[in-house]
N, C-alpha and C positions, 0 to 999 in steps of 0.2 A: 875771182874765186881761185885762180891758179896762184896768185900771190898768197892768199890764205893757205893754200895747200903747201906752198914752199915754206911756210912758217910753222905749220902745225902737223902735217902728215909725214909719214915715212915715204918719201919720194926721192929720186936722185936729182931732179932738177924740175923747173917749171917755166912755162912760157905763157904770157898773157897777151892776147890780142884784144884791144879795146878795153872792156871792163867798165866797172862802175863801183860805187861803194868805197871810194878812196877815203872819205872823211866820215862817213856814217855806214854802218854795216848794211850789207845788201839783204841779209836774212838775220833774224833774231839768233843770238848766241854765237854769232860769227864775228871775228875781228874785222874792223874796217881795213882798207888797204894800207893806210899810213901806219896803223898799229902793227899790222903784219910785217911791214918793212922793218920795224924796230927789232923784231925777233926772227928775222929771216934765217933759215937753217941750211938751205941749199941754194946753189946758183939759180938766179932768176933773170929772165928777159921780159921786159914789158914793152909792147908796141902800141902806141896810141895815136889817134888823130887829134890834132890841135883844135879842130872844129867840132869835136864830139861833145854834145850837151851833157852827157853823162860823166864827163871828166873835165870839169872847168880848168882853165889854165892855172888858177891859184892852187887847186888841188894837186895838179901835176907838179907844180913847183915845190909844194910841201912834200910830196912823195919823193922827188929828186933829192931834196935836202935831207930827208930822213934816211934814205938809202946810203948816203955818204957816211952816216954814223955807224953803220953796220959793216963789219969786216967781211961778211959773206959776199962773194962776187955777185954783182948785179949790174944790169944795163937797162936804162930807160931811154927809149927812142920815141920822139914825138915828131910826127909829120905835120907841120903847121897848117897846111891847106886841106887836110883830109878829115872827114867826119867818121862817125861810127860805122863799122861794118865795111870799110873801104875795100877789103880783100874778098868780101863775099858777094859784092855787087856783080851780077851776071855780065853787065857791060864791061866791067873792069877785067873779068876773067877772059873775055874775048880779045880785048884790046888793053892789055895790062899796062898800067901807068908805071913810070920809072920808080915812083915811091913804093908801089906794091911789089915790084920786082926786088927793090932794095930790101924791103921788109922780109921777104922770103929768103933772100941771101943771108940776112942777119940770123934768121932762124936756123938755117943749115949750118952756118959757121958756129953758132952757139952750141948746137947739138954735137957737132964734131969735137968741139973743145971739151964739153962737160960730160959726154956720154961715151967716151972711149974707154 
């Protein structure tokens, strides 16, 4: 949804954690993620788990390829061993994994870069 927002709404930037709907829209009347990447208007950061059933590897590869065709700054990060919701899991919050720490560092860096 945040990728859609970065392509269609008046926002300064957008960040997506996990997500779905990369090749088919999540809701009627909404662009799918790959289509949104084609018309991205503001900087976007996407953080995904490589084991998330909602974002198959082929869909993530297509998204990555599509993002390279758009001049708008974008970053797609995939943590291969993580699934959907990896930063929301209460066990992770108590004993944060290196990947989750890295993801949040990426978020802060992205916000510092694009929201100054």
